[in-house]
C-alpha positions, -999 to +999 in steps of 0.1 A: +747-285+543+750-260+574+738-284+598+763-310+587+792-286+592+781-273+625+781-310+637+811-318+624+828-287+640+813-292+675+825-329+674+863-316+676+862-281+695+863-277+731+829-279+748+830-240+759+829-230+725+802-253+711+770-232+721+782-201+702+787-220+672+752-235+673+739-203+677+759-188+645+747-219+627+709-211+635+715-175+622+732-185+592+701-211+586+678-182+586+640-181+601+631-213+587+652-230+614+633-212+642+600-223+657+571-208+632+545-188+651+512-203+651+486-177+631+453-176+617+467-188+584+474-222+600+435-226+610+425-215+574+447-243+558+430-269+583+395-257+574+406-259+536+419-293+540+390-308+558+364-293+534+383-315+508+375-346+529+345-364+540+329-353+574+341-370+605+317-362+634+339-356+669+335-385+695+309-382+719+311-384+758+300-414+776+262-420+777+257-416+815+273-381+812+248-372+783+220-381+806+230-359+838+202-337+847+209-298+848+214-296+884+239-325+882+259-310+855+258-277+872+273-294+903+303-298+882+324-265+887+358-251+874+380-244+903+388-208+895+422-210+913+434-230+884+424-203+858+449-202+829+474-175+834+465-166+868+499-173+880+513-147+859+488-120+871+473-113+837+439-094+832+424-120+811+419-154+824+403-186+812+379-208+828+374-242+812+337-259+810+335-298+811+318-318+786+285-332+799+245-330+796+238-311+764+275-307+757+279-341+741+311-337+719+341-323+735+365-299+717+402-295+717+417-265+733+453-254+725+474-227+741+496-203+716+525-184+729+561-174+713+572-213+711+538-221+690+507-239+699+506-267+724+473-289+735+459-282+767+451-318+783+421-323+801+425-330+840+396-340+864+414-317+892+404-287+871+368-295+886+352-297+919+315-311+928+293-312+958+285-347+942+311-369+952+295-401+935+296-382+904+331-365+909+345-400+911+327-412+879+342-385+858+361-400+831+399-394+830+396-382+792+361-366+796+372-335+775+360-298+774+327-282+762+344-248+759+355-220+781+347-187+798+370-155+791+371-136+822+380-100+828+381-072+855+348-057+834+331-040+863+354-041+893+389-038+892+398-068+916+371-093+905+372-111+871+341-122+856+331-139+823+329-115+795+326-141+767+316-177+768+320-205+741+302-237+745+280-258+725+278-261+686+291-227+675+274-205+704+289-177+722+274-153+749+289-118+756+284-090+779+291-054+782+299-035+815+266-039+838+251-066+815+241-102+826+243-131+803+213-130+777+213-136+740+240-154+720+259-153+689+268-180+666+294-189+641+273-200+614+233-210+609+226-237+581+190-240+568+174-225+601+138-224+597+134-249+569+112-278+567+144-301+558+156-294+594+187-273+605+222-285+608+245-273+636+280-265+629+305-269+659+337-252+668+356-283+672+391-266+683+403-235+696+438-219+701+440-195+728+467-165+726+486-159+758+477-122+766+504-100+779+498-093+818+481-057+812+464-065+778+431-048+772+423-072+746+427-109+738+429-128+704+420-165+698+410-189+669+386-216+661+380-243+638+342-249+625+332-282+610+300-298+600+284-321+573+284-291+546+309-265+556+343-261+574+353-226+586+384-209+602+377-180+629+395-154+645+382-135+673+397-103+690+378-092+719+380-059+738+356-059+770+341-027+780+308-007+776+301-022+752+322-053+747+334-057+712+344-085+693+361-086+658+353-116+639+373-126+608+359-157+591+369-179+560+343-207+552+347-235+525+313-248+515+315-289+513+277-293+498+249-273+488+231-252+514+199-238+508+199-211+535+233-199+545+231-179+577+263-159+585+269-139+616+237-152+633+223-137+666+200-160+688+178-148+715+144-156+733+111-139+732+083-154+753+059-124+756+060-086+760+040-057+756+028-064+719+014-097+729-011-115+752+003-125+786+000-162+790-028-173+816-013-177+851+020-156+843+025-131+867+056-111+854+044-083+826+069-091+802+097-121+797+121-116+767+157-113+762+155-092+732+124-070+721+132-063+684+155-067+653+170-036+639+187-031+607+205-004+588+204-008+551+229+003+527+209+033+516+208+045+553+175+035+560+167+022+596+140-004+602+129-016+637+108-048+636+093-058+673+096-095+682+068-119+687+060-157+698+042-169+671+014-199+671+033-212+640+068-209+625+073-175+612+098-164+586+105-128+574+133-119+550+145-081+548+162-074+516+194-054+520+221-042+496+254-034+513+240-035+549+256-012+576+243-032+608+220-054+623+212-066+656+186-080+682+182-054+709+168-052+745+156-018+742+133-019+771+158-019+803+135-008+830+130-033+859+092-024+862+088-040+827+098-075+841+099-076+877+124-102+877+150-100+903+166-133+893+168-135+855+172-097+853+158-090+817+165-054+822+201-059+823+205-085+794+224-071+765+218-062+730+239-073+701+248-050+672+267-063+643+287-043+619+298-058+586+333-046+575+336-042+535+306-045+513+288-078+517+265-069+486+229-080+480+215-103+506+187-107+530+185-101+567+163-134+577+145-134+610+132-166+621+105-167+651+099-202+665+069-210+687+077-216+724+056-225+755+083-212+781+113-190+786+138-218+783+141-217+746+163-194+724+135-191+699+146-161+677+174-163+652+184-134+629+215-136+601+226-123+570+222-146+541+229-142+504+201-140+476+201-176+470+216-214+482+251-216+481+270-246+462+298-270+472+334-254+462+323-217+472+344-201+497+332-171+518+353-143+534+336-124+563+348-095+584+326-079+611+324-066+644+298-074+672+292-052+702+273-065+732+262-040+757+231-015+762+205-009+736+228+022+726+251-003+706+231+014+678+242+049+689+239+063+653+200+056+648+174+083+645+144+087+667+131+053+680+097+034+683+101+028+718+069+010+725+046-013+705+011-022+719-015-043+701-049-051+711-083-060+696-096-029+678-128-010+673-130+022+654-136+053+673-168+060+654-184+029+667-187+011+635-181-025+634-144-030+620-146-070+620-115-086+633-096-055+632-065-047+656-056-015+675-018-009+671+000+018+694+034+027+687+053+055+707+085+072+692+110+093+709+145+106+705+165+139+698+154+144+663+117+147+675+125+168+705+147+192+685+115+199+662+104+239+664+069+247+678+057+254+644+069+221+629+044+191+636+057+156+627+034+135+602+029+098+601+031+075+569+014+045+576+008+017+549-006-021+551+008-049+532-006-082+522-039-067+513-045-053+547-066-022+553-057+008+576-091+020+587-080+050+609-049+067+623-039+096+643-008+111+658-008+129+693+022+141+715+023+129+751+035+159+773+041+140+804+061+112+787+078+135+759+069+110+732+047+110+702+021+082+700+007+070+669-025+049+670-034+029+641-065+005+637-060-018+609-074-049+594-058-077+577-069-096+546-086-128+548-064-155+558-034-131+557-009-117+585-016-081+596+017-061+581+023-025+589+049+001+582+051+035+595+077+064+601+071+100+612+085+130+589+089+164+593+093+193+563+093+161+542+123+141+557+123+113+580+128+121+617+125+086+629+135+050+622+108+031+601+086+009+623+074-023+607+052-052+623+039-083+611+013-100+633+004-136+618-029-153+619-037-169+643-023-152+673-025-145+710-043-112+708-080-129+700-070-160+721-068-182+691-063-218+699-038-237+682 
C-alpha cells in the first residue's frame, strides 16, 4: 500500500522532490524494506534445508586437472597483488587456492559486507604459473579449492598465512613463530572403523569484509556429506597463540557409528619412544608428540604418540571435558636436525569446549605409516554411542594454535618418554620386557622443599606386570626420571600409567602409554 502511494505521488510531483519522498517511504516501510544483512542464521537455515533432502555431491574438476603432479599443481600460484581487500589497506587479506590435483571438488566463496552476500566468481587471471602450457589449459570455470587468511603475524609490514582452508573440512593454523604443521577438521565420521571413513566437505564459505585495522575476522562455512550437514562460524584472532572460536550446528541425515566432533589431525612417523627406521638420519620426525586431555574432574592426562604396526584405537572416557589437544612439546631443533621442515617450530593445538559437552570419549586413532607424508594421527571428542538420523548437535569451542604452552594451566609435565628392550638390574631373565623411562619437570616439582620427595605410582593394565621401578633426580637437567621395567601379558599390549605425588597429592599430570604388540622396539616384522 505504501509503495503504491509513493509511485502515484512521484508520477505527478516535480523531479527534485522525488528522492526525498522515496526516502520517507522507505523509512515508513520499516526494516523489511532494507537489505537484510547476511548472518550465521542464514547458514544454519541452509544446513537444515539440505539435511531434509538427499545428498548431492559437488561437481568434480576435469580429469586432467585431477591428475596433476604435486609440482605441477604447486606451479599454479595466486597473484598476491590481487589479494582480497588489499586495495583498502586492511590488515587481513585473503589469497585464493585453485582446485586441482587432490582438491577435486571446487567450493563456492562469497563476500559479505553491509549490502549482503555476493558470490566471488572464479577468474583465471587470479593465478600465475611458470608452466605456460598448463596456464593456457586452466578451465575458465575451474573453481576454488579454498583460501588462505593472511595477517601481519610476525612483522608489521608482512602479511603471511595464519589460517588455511582447503580440502574436505581441513584447516591449518599457526601462531606467532610457527610454521604449518598439524590440522583441524570440521568433523570426522567413522574414522578408524572397518566400514571406512566418510569425509564431509566445506562446500561454501562466506567471508565478512573486515575493518581496515581489525584485529579479528569472522566468516562462515557450510558443511555437507552423505550423513550430515552443518553450519560453522569462525572468529579468528591471530597472535601467540592464534585463537579460532568455532560455533557449529550439525544436522544428522543418517546413522553414524562414530561421530567425531572437533577433530585434530597430525603426523607421527618416529620419535624418542620408537625405533628409528633403518637408513633414516633425522633423530625424530613428527608434527605432534602427544595427546593431552583435561577431564571434567581436573585430571590432566598425557599420552605420547606412536606409529603402530597395525591400526591402533584408544578411547579415553571423559565427563565434561575441559580441554584436549595434540601437542608438539619437543621444540628443540637438535631433536629433529631438519632445517627445511622445521618440526621444532610446528604448532600445537589445544581445544577448549564452551559449555558442558557431557559424557563422551576422546578418541585417539593412530594409523600405520611408512613415511612422513601422511597425517596418520586423529583425535576428537565423541558421544558415548552412535548418533541417529534427525539428531542436532550444537557445539561451541575454541582452538588455540601455538607453542606447547597453549595448555598453560597444566601441572608439571612428562617431557620425555624413552622405550627400549628391558632387562632387570639384578640380571634375572625378564622375558620380553621393556625398559620405559619417563622424565618429569615443572614448577610444582621445583617448588618442593628439600624434605619433601615425590613418589611414583606406577600401574600396568591389560594383565601386564611392573617388574621394577625407581625414581631419581637428575641435578644437571633439573628433572625427575622414572625408570620402569614392565612385561605385557601374552598377546596383549603393554599398557602403563603413572604420576608423581608429594604429601599424598599429585604434582604432575598422569602419564599413560600403550605399546601394541607387535612393535618396532623388538624389530618385529609385519
